[in-house]
C-alpha positions as a Markdown table, in Angstrom:
| # | Residue | x | y | z |
|---|---|---|---|---|
| 1 | Met | 44.1 | 73.4 | -36.0 |
| 2 | Phe | 44.9 | 69.8 | -34.4 |
| 3 | Glu | 48.4 | 71.5 | -33.2 |
| 4 | Arg | 48.0 | 69.1 | -30.0 |
| 5 | Val | 48.0 | 66.0 | -32.2 |
| 6 | Ile | 51.7 | 64.6 | -32.7 |
| 7 | Gly | 52.6 | 64.2 | -36.4 |
| 8 | Gln | 49.8 | 62.7 | -38.7 |
| 9 | Ala | 50.2 | 65.7 | -41.3 |
| 10 | Lys | 48.2 | 63.8 | -43.9 |
| 11 | Ala | 45.3 | 63.0 | -41.4 |
| 12 | Lys | 45.5 | 66.7 | -40.4 |
| 13 | Arg | 45.4 | 67.9 | -44.0 |
| 14 | Ile | 42.4 | 65.6 | -44.9 |
| 15 | Leu | 40.1 | 66.6 | -42.0 |
| 16 | Ser | 41.3 | 70.5 | -42.1 |
| 17 | Arg | 40.4 | 70.5 | -45.7 |
| 18 | Ala | 37.1 | 68.9 | -45.1 |
| 19 | Ile | 36.1 | 71.3 | -42.4 |
| 20 | Lys | 37.3 | 74.4 | -44.3 |
| 21 | Lys | 35.1 | 73.3 | -47.4 |
| 22 | Gly | 32.1 | 72.3 | -45.1 |
| 23 | Cys | 32.2 | 68.7 | -46.5 |
| 24 | Leu | 32.9 | 66.4 | -43.3 |
| 25 | Ser | 31.6 | 62.9 | -43.8 |
| 26 | His | 29.1 | 62.0 | -41.4 |
| 27 | Ala | 31.2 | 59.0 | -40.3 |
| 28 | Tyr | 34.9 | 58.3 | -40.2 |
| 29 | Leu | 37.1 | 55.1 | -39.7 |
| 30 | Phe | 40.3 | 56.2 | -38.2 |
| 31 | Gln | 42.8 | 53.2 | -38.9 |
| 32 | Gly | 46.2 | 53.0 | -37.4 |
| 33 | Leu | 48.5 | 51.4 | -34.7 |
| 34 | Thr | 47.3 | 52.0 | -31.2 |
| 35 | Gly | 49.0 | 54.9 | -29.5 |
| 36 | Val | 49.6 | 57.1 | -32.7 |
| 37 | Gly | 46.8 | 59.7 | -32.1 |
| 38 | Lys | 43.5 | 58.3 | -33.3 |
| 39 | Thr | 41.3 | 59.0 | -30.2 |
| 40 | Thr | 43.3 | 62.3 | -29.7 |
| 41 | Met | 42.4 | 63.2 | -33.1 |
| 42 | Ala | 38.8 | 62.2 | -32.6 |
| 43 | Lys | 38.4 | 64.4 | -29.4 |
| 44 | Glu | 40.4 | 67.5 | -31.3 |
| 45 | Leu | 37.9 | 67.0 | -34.2 |
| 46 | Ala | 34.9 | 67.2 | -31.6 |
| 47 | Met | 36.5 | 70.3 | -30.1 |
| 48 | Val | 36.9 | 72.0 | -33.5 |
| 49 | Leu | 33.1 | 71.2 | -34.2 |
| 50 | Asn | 32.0 | 72.5 | -30.8 |
| 51 | Cys | 34.7 | 75.0 | -29.7 |
| 52 | Ile | 33.0 | 78.6 | -28.8 |
| 53 | Ser | 35.4 | 80.2 | -31.1 |
| 54 | Lys | 35.1 | 77.3 | -33.7 |
| 55 | Thr | 38.9 | 76.7 | -33.7 |
| 56 | Gly | 39.4 | 73.9 | -31.2 |
| 57 | Cys | 41.2 | 76.3 | -28.9 |
| 58 | Gly | 41.3 | 73.7 | -26.0 |
| 59 | Glu | 40.8 | 76.5 | -23.6 |
| 60 | Cys | 37.3 | 77.6 | -23.7 |
| 61 | Asn | 34.5 | 75.9 | -21.5 |
| 62 | Asn | 33.3 | 73.7 | -24.1 |
| 63 | Cys | 36.7 | 72.5 | -25.0 |
| 64 | Tyr | 37.8 | 72.0 | -21.6 |
| 65 | Arg | 34.7 | 69.8 | -20.8 |
| 66 | Ile | 35.2 | 67.8 | -24.0 |
| 67 | Lys | 38.8 | 66.8 | -22.8 |
| 68 | Gln | 37.6 | 66.1 | -19.4 |
| 69 | Gly | 34.7 | 63.9 | -20.8 |
| 70 | Leu | 32.0 | 66.2 | -19.3 |
| 71 | Tyr | 30.5 | 67.6 | -22.5 |
| 72 | Pro | 26.8 | 66.3 | -23.1 |
| 73 | Asp | 27.1 | 66.3 | -26.9 |
| 74 | Val | 30.2 | 64.2 | -27.2 |
| 75 | Leu | 30.2 | 60.6 | -26.2 |
| 76 | Leu | 33.3 | 58.3 | -25.9 |
| 77 | Leu | 32.7 | 54.5 | -26.0 |
| 78 | Lys | 35.6 | 52.3 | -25.1 |
| 79 | Pro | 35.5 | 48.4 | -24.6 |
| 80 | Glu | 35.3 | 47.5 | -21.0 |
| 81 | Gly | 36.0 | 44.0 | -21.6 |
| 82 | Pro | 36.9 | 41.8 | -24.6 |
| 83 | Ser | 34.1 | 42.9 | -26.6 |
| 84 | Ile | 31.6 | 45.9 | -27.3 |
| 85 | Lys | 28.2 | 44.8 | -26.8 |
| 86 | Ile | 24.8 | 45.4 | -28.4 |
| 87 | Asp | 23.5 | 47.5 | -25.3 |
| 88 | Glu | 26.4 | 49.7 | -25.5 |
| 89 | Ile | 25.9 | 50.4 | -29.3 |
| 90 | Arg | 22.1 | 50.9 | -28.5 |
| 91 | Ala | 23.0 | 53.5 | -26.0 |
| 92 | Leu | 25.4 | 55.1 | -28.4 |
| 93 | Thr | 22.6 | 55.3 | -31.2 |
| 94 | Asn | 20.1 | 56.5 | -29.0 |
| 95 | Phe | 22.4 | 59.5 | -28.0 |
| 96 | Met | 23.1 | 60.2 | -31.6 |
| 97 | Gly | 19.5 | 60.4 | -32.5 |
| 98 | Lys | 18.7 | 63.1 | -29.7 |
| 99 | Ser | 19.1 | 66.9 | -30.6 |
| 100 | Ser | 22.4 | 68.4 | -29.4 |
| 101 | Tyr | 22.1 | 69.9 | -26.0 |
| 102 | Glu | 24.5 | 72.9 | -26.3 |
| 103 | Gly | 26.9 | 72.3 | -29.1 |
| 104 | Ser | 26.6 | 72.6 | -32.9 |
| 105 | Val | 27.4 | 68.8 | -33.6 |
| 106 | Lys | 26.6 | 65.5 | -31.8 |
| 107 | Val | 29.8 | 63.5 | -31.8 |
| 108 | Gly | 30.1 | 59.8 | -31.1 |
| 109 | Ile | 33.4 | 58.0 | -30.7 |
| 110 | Val | 33.8 | 54.3 | -30.8 |
| 111 | Cys | 37.4 | 53.1 | -29.8 |
| 112 | Lys | 38.6 | 49.7 | -31.0 |
| 113 | Ala | 35.6 | 49.3 | -33.3 |
| 114 | Glu | 36.8 | 45.7 | -34.2 |
| 115 | Lys | 35.8 | 44.5 | -30.8 |
| 116 | Met | 32.1 | 45.1 | -31.7 |
| 117 | Arg | 30.2 | 41.7 | -31.9 |
| 118 | Asp | 28.3 | 41.4 | -35.2 |
| 119 | Glu | 25.2 | 42.1 | -33.6 |
| 120 | Ala | 26.3 | 45.4 | -32.0 |
| 121 | Ala | 27.9 | 46.4 | -35.5 |
| 122 | Asn | 24.6 | 45.6 | -37.3 |
| 123 | Cys | 22.8 | 47.8 | -34.6 |
| 124 | Leu | 25.1 | 50.7 | -35.6 |
| 125 | Leu | 24.2 | 50.3 | -39.5 |
| 126 | Lys | 20.9 | 52.3 | -39.1 |
| 127 | Thr | 22.6 | 55.3 | -37.8 |
| 128 | Leu | 25.4 | 54.9 | -40.6 |
| 129 | Glu | 22.7 | 54.7 | -43.2 |
| 130 | Glu | 20.3 | 57.2 | -42.0 |
| 131 | Pro | 22.7 | 59.7 | -40.0 |
| 132 | Pro | 20.8 | 62.3 | -37.7 |
| 133 | Asp | 21.3 | 65.9 | -38.7 |
| 134 | Asn | 24.4 | 67.8 | -37.2 |
| 135 | Ser | 26.1 | 64.5 | -36.1 |
| 136 | Leu | 29.4 | 63.0 | -36.6 |
| 137 | Leu | 30.3 | 59.2 | -35.6 |
| 138 | Ile | 34.0 | 58.2 | -35.7 |
| 139 | Leu | 35.2 | 54.8 | -35.1 |
| 140 | Thr | 39.0 | 53.7 | -34.5 |
| 141 | Thr | 40.6 | 50.5 | -35.2 |
| 142 | Glu | 44.1 | 49.0 | -35.6 |
| 143 | Asn | 42.9 | 47.2 | -38.9 |
| 144 | Gln | 40.1 | 48.2 | -40.9 |
| 145 | Tyr | 39.6 | 44.5 | -42.2 |
| 146 | Ser | 39.0 | 43.4 | -38.8 |
| 147 | Val | 35.8 | 45.6 | -39.0 |
| 148 | Leu | 32.6 | 44.3 | -40.9 |
| 149 | Pro | 32.6 | 45.2 | -44.6 |
| 150 | Thr | 29.0 | 46.7 | -44.2 |
| 151 | Ile | 30.5 | 49.2 | -41.5 |
| 152 | Arg | 33.6 | 49.9 | -43.6 |
| 153 | Ser | 31.9 | 50.7 | -46.8 |
| 154 | Arg | 29.7 | 53.4 | -45.0 |
| 155 | Thr | 32.6 | 55.2 | -43.5 |
| 156 | Gln | 35.5 | 57.3 | -44.8 |
| 157 | Arg | 38.8 | 55.8 | -44.0 |
| 158 | Val | 41.6 | 58.1 | -42.5 |
| 159 | Asp | 44.9 | 56.4 | -42.1 |
| 160 | Phe | 47.1 | 57.3 | -39.1 |
| 161 | Gln | 50.9 | 56.5 | -39.5 |
| 162 | Arg | 53.5 | 55.3 | -37.2 |
| 163 | Leu | 55.2 | 58.1 | -35.6 |
| 164 | Ser | 58.9 | 58.9 | -36.6 |
| 165 | Thr | 61.6 | 58.4 | -34.0 |
| 166 | Glu | 61.9 | 62.3 | -34.0 |
| 167 | Glu | 58.4 | 62.9 | -33.5 |
| 168 | Ile | 58.5 | 60.8 | -30.4 |
| 169 | Thr | 61.8 | 61.9 | -28.8 |
| 170 | Gly | 60.8 | 65.6 | -29.4 |
| 171 | Phe | 57.6 | 65.1 | -27.5 |
| 172 | Leu | 59.4 | 63.4 | -24.6 |
| 173 | Asn | 62.2 | 65.7 | -24.5 |
| 174 | Asn | 59.8 | 68.4 | -24.1 |
| 175 | Lys | 58.3 | 66.6 | -21.2 |
| 176 | Gly | 61.7 | 66.6 | -19.6 |
| 177 | Val | 62.9 | 63.0 | -20.4 |
| 178 | Asp | 66.5 | 62.7 | -20.6 |
| 179 | Pro | 67.4 | 62.7 | -24.4 |
| 180 | Lys | 69.0 | 59.3 | -24.3 |
| 181 | Glu | 66.3 | 57.8 | -22.5 |
| 182 | Ser | 63.8 | 59.4 | -25.2 |
| 183 | Leu | 65.6 | 57.7 | -28.0 |
| 184 | Lys | 65.5 | 54.2 | -26.3 |
| 185 | Leu | 61.7 | 54.6 | -25.5 |
| 186 | Ala | 61.4 | 55.9 | -29.3 |
| 187 | Glu | 63.2 | 52.6 | -30.6 |
| 188 | Tyr | 61.2 | 50.2 | -28.5 |
| 189 | Ser | 57.9 | 52.0 | -29.1 |
| 190 | Gly | 57.4 | 50.7 | -32.8 |
| 191 | Gly | 56.2 | 54.3 | -33.7 |
| 192 | Ser | 53.7 | 54.5 | -31.0 |
| 193 | Leu | 53.8 | 57.4 | -28.5 |
| 194 | Gly | 51.3 | 55.7 | -26.5 |
| 195 | Lys | 53.6 | 52.7 | -26.1 |
| 196 | Ala | 56.6 | 54.9 | -25.3 |
| 197 | Leu | 54.6 | 56.6 | -22.6 |
| 198 | Ser | 53.5 | 53.4 | -21.1 |
| 199 | Leu | 57.2 | 52.2 | -21.1 |
| 200 | Gln | 58.2 | 55.2 | -19.3 |
| 201 | Asn | 55.3 | 55.2 | -16.8 |
| 202 | Ser | 54.5 | 51.6 | -15.9 |
| 203 | Pro | 56.9 | 49.9 | -13.6 |
| 204 | Ala | 56.2 | 46.5 | -15.2 |
| 205 | Met | 56.7 | 47.7 | -18.7 |
| 206 | Gln | 59.8 | 49.7 | -17.6 |
| 207 | Glu | 61.4 | 46.4 | -16.1 |
| 208 | Leu | 60.5 | 44.6 | -19.2 |
| 209 | Phe | 62.1 | 47.6 | -21.5 |
| 210 | Gln | 65.5 | 47.2 | -19.4 |
| 211 | Lys | 65.5 | 43.5 | -20.0 |
| 212 | Ala | 64.7 | 44.1 | -23.8 |
| 213 | Asn | 67.7 | 46.6 | -24.0 |
| 214 | Gln | 70.0 | 44.2 | -22.0 |
| 215 | Val | 69.3 | 41.5 | -24.7 |
| 216 | Leu | 69.7 | 44.0 | -27.6 |
| 217 | Glu | 72.9 | 45.5 | -26.3 |
| 218 | Glu | 74.6 | 42.4 | -24.9 |
| 219 | Leu | 73.1 | 39.0 | -25.5 |
| 220 | Thr | 76.1 | 37.6 | -27.1 |
| 221 | Arg | 78.4 | 38.5 | -24.2 |
| 222 | Leu | 76.2 | 36.9 | -21.6 |
| 223 | Lys | 77.4 | 33.5 | -20.1 |
| 224 | Pro | 75.0 | 30.5 | -20.7 |
| 225 | Pro | 73.8 | 30.5 | -17.0 |
| 226 | Glu | 72.8 | 34.0 | -17.6 |
| 227 | Val | 71.0 | 33.3 | -20.8 |
| 228 | Ile | 69.1 | 30.5 | -19.1 |
| 229 | Ala | 68.2 | 32.6 | -16.0 |
| 230 | Leu | 67.1 | 35.4 | -18.4 |
| 231 | Ser | 64.9 | 33.1 | -20.4 |
| 232 | Ser | 63.4 | 31.6 | -17.2 |
| 233 | Asp | 62.5 | 35.0 | -15.7 |
| 234 | Leu | 61.2 | 36.1 | -19.1 |
| 235 | Gly | 59.3 | 33.0 | -19.9 |
| 236 | Lys | 57.3 | 32.6 | -16.4 |
| 237 | Asp | 54.4 | 34.7 | -17.8 |
| 238 | Arg | 53.1 | 34.3 | -21.4 |
| 239 | Met | 52.0 | 37.8 | -21.9 |
| 240 | Gln | 55.1 | 39.2 | -20.5 |
| 241 | Thr | 56.8 | 37.1 | -23.1 |
| 242 | Leu | 54.8 | 38.1 | -25.9 |
| 243 | His | 55.4 | 41.7 | -24.7 |
| 244 | Phe | 59.0 | 41.2 | -24.6 |
| 245 | Leu | 59.2 | 39.7 | -28.2 |
| 246 | Glu | 57.2 | 42.9 | -29.4 |
| 247 | Leu | 59.7 | 45.3 | -27.9 |
| 248 | Leu | 62.6 | 43.5 | -29.4 |
| 249 | Gly | 61.0 | 43.5 | -32.8 |
| 250 | Asp | 60.1 | 47.2 | -32.6 |
| 251 | Ala | 63.6 | 48.1 | -31.6 |
| 252 | Leu | 65.2 | 45.9 | -34.4 |
| 253 | Lys | 62.9 | 47.6 | -36.9 |
| 254 | Ala | 63.8 | 51.1 | -35.5 |
| 255 | Arg | 67.5 | 50.1 | -36.1 |
| 256 | Gly | 66.6 | 48.8 | -39.5 |
| 257 | Ile | 65.3 | 52.2 | -40.6 |
| 258 | Lys | 68.4 | 53.8 | -39.6 |
| 259 | Gln | 70.4 | 50.9 | -41.1 |
| 260 | Asp | 72.4 | 50.8 | -37.8 |
| 261 | Phe | 73.3 | 47.3 | -36.5 |
| 262 | Ser | 76.9 | 48.1 | -35.5 |
| 263 | Met | 76.1 | 46.9 | -31.9 |
| 264 | Val | 72.9 | 44.8 | -31.9 |
| 265 | Phe | 73.2 | 41.9 | -29.5 |
| 266 | Gly | 76.7 | 43.0 | -28.6 |
| 267 | Lys | 77.9 | 41.9 | -32.1 |
| 268 | Gln | 77.9 | 42.9 | -35.8 |
| 269 | Tyr | 74.9 | 41.7 | -37.8 |
| 270 | Ser | 74.0 | 41.9 | -41.5 |
| 271 | Ile | 70.7 | 43.1 | -42.8 |
| 272 | Thr | 69.7 | 39.5 | -43.9 |
| 273 | Gln | 70.7 | 38.0 | -40.3 |
| 274 | Ile | 68.4 | 40.7 | -38.8 |
| 275 | Ala | 65.4 | 39.9 | -41.1 |
| 276 | Ala | 66.0 | 36.2 | -40.2 |
| 277 | Ile | 65.8 | 37.3 | -36.5 |
| 278 | Leu | 62.5 | 39.2 | -37.0 |
| 279 | Asn | 61.1 | 36.2 | -38.9 |
| 280 | Ser | 62.0 | 33.9 | -35.7 |
| 281 | Leu | 60.4 | 36.6 | -33.4 |
| 282 | Glu | 57.2 | 36.4 | -35.5 |
| 283 | Glu | 57.3 | 32.7 | -35.5 |
| 284 | Leu | 57.8 | 32.5 | -31.8 |
| 285 | Lys | 55.0 | 34.6 | -31.1 |
| 286 | Leu | 52.6 | 32.4 | -32.9 |
| 287 | Tyr | 54.1 | 29.4 | -31.0 |
| 288 | Ile | 53.6 | 31.1 | -27.4 |
| 289 | Glu | 50.1 | 32.3 | -28.4 |
| 290 | Gly | 49.4 | 28.8 | -29.1 |
| 291 | Tyr | 50.5 | 27.9 | -25.5 |
| 292 | Gly | 53.9 | 26.7 | -26.4 |
| 293 | Asn | 56.6 | 26.6 | -23.6 |
| 294 | Ala | 57.9 | 30.3 | -23.5 |
| 295 | Gln | 61.0 | 29.7 | -21.4 |
| 296 | Leu | 62.1 | 26.9 | -23.8 |
| 297 | Ala | 61.3 | 28.8 | -26.8 |
| 298 | Leu | 63.4 | 32.0 | -25.6 |
| 299 | Glu | 66.4 | 29.9 | -24.9 |
| 300 | Gly | 66.2 | 28.4 | -28.3 |
| 301 | Leu | 65.8 | 31.9 | -30.0 |
| 302 | Phe | 68.7 | 33.3 | -27.8 |
| 303 | Ile | 71.0 | 30.4 | -29.0 |
| 304 | Arg | 70.1 | 30.9 | -32.6 |
| 305 | Ile | 70.8 | 34.7 | -32.3 |
| 306 | Cys | 74.2 | 34.0 | -30.7 |
| 307 | Arg | 75.2 | 31.2 | -33.5 |
| 308 | Leu | 74.1 | 33.7 | -36.2 |
| 309 | Ser | 76.8 | 36.1 | -34.8 |
| 310 | Glu | 79.4 | 33.4 | -35.6 |
| 311 | Val | 78.7 | 32.8 | -39.1 |
C-alpha cells in the first residue's frame, strides 16, 4: 500500500493502520514541505478507497482515472491564483454533499489550504462539522499554523518529513539521471523531490542551480570582477535572487547533515562559520523580500563569506 509514494514511512504507517482497522478520519490535514509527497499520498489514498481490488493497484480503470483526474468521485482543488476563493469551496462542499457516482468514497483534496480566504475556510466548516457519509476530505499545507484554528481542530494532522538524500538520489537514479547529478540535485532540493525534479527539468531553474553550484564550489577563487558580475546577474530579478538564496541554503544544510565542509565555497569552513552564513542568508531573504537592493546585498554576502574563510 502506498508503494508509489517516496519515503514517508510514518505517514504510510498511520494511514495504512487506519484503513485496516476501518477507522479513517473524515478529514485529514497533511502538513509538510512542498514536493515531499502530500498530494501524491492524497491521490494514492483516494485510489485505495475506490480501487476495484481495494488495494490502490494503480492499474484498474478506477485507479487510472483518479491518476488522470477523470474519476467523478474524486475532486482535486488547487489554487489558480494567490488565494482559494469562496466559490471554489462552495463547489467542493456541493460535490462532497452528493452521493457517489461510482466509487465507495467521495474524496475532496484541497492543495495549499493555507491559501483559503477566511470566508472560504468558514464555508468549509459545515462540511467538517457534519461530514457526509462515505466521504473523505484531505487538506494539504506547508504549515499547519497558517490554517485557521477552527479548521485544524476538525482535522487529523499527518506530518510529512523532508526526504533523505538517499531517497531522492535513488528515485532520480532509477529515472536514468547520472548519479553525480542526482547527488547535486538532492543536495540543492532541501529534501523536496518536487524541487529536485524542477531543478532537473526547468531550464531557468537548471541555470540557477548551476550558478548556485558555482558559488558553493569556487566562490573564494573568483576574482573581484567575476564576483561583481555574478552578483549583478543574480540580482537582476528579485524572485530569482530569493530562489538562489534558498538553493544555496538547502545545499549548505545538506552538507551540514553529512558534516562535510571540506570544500565549501572553495575553502575549509567550521560549523560555526557555516551557521553564521546560513543566518546571513535568512537575513538577506527578509531584506530582499522588503524590496532591498538585491545586487548590492549579494555583493555584501559574497564578500562576508570570503572574509570568513580568512579568519
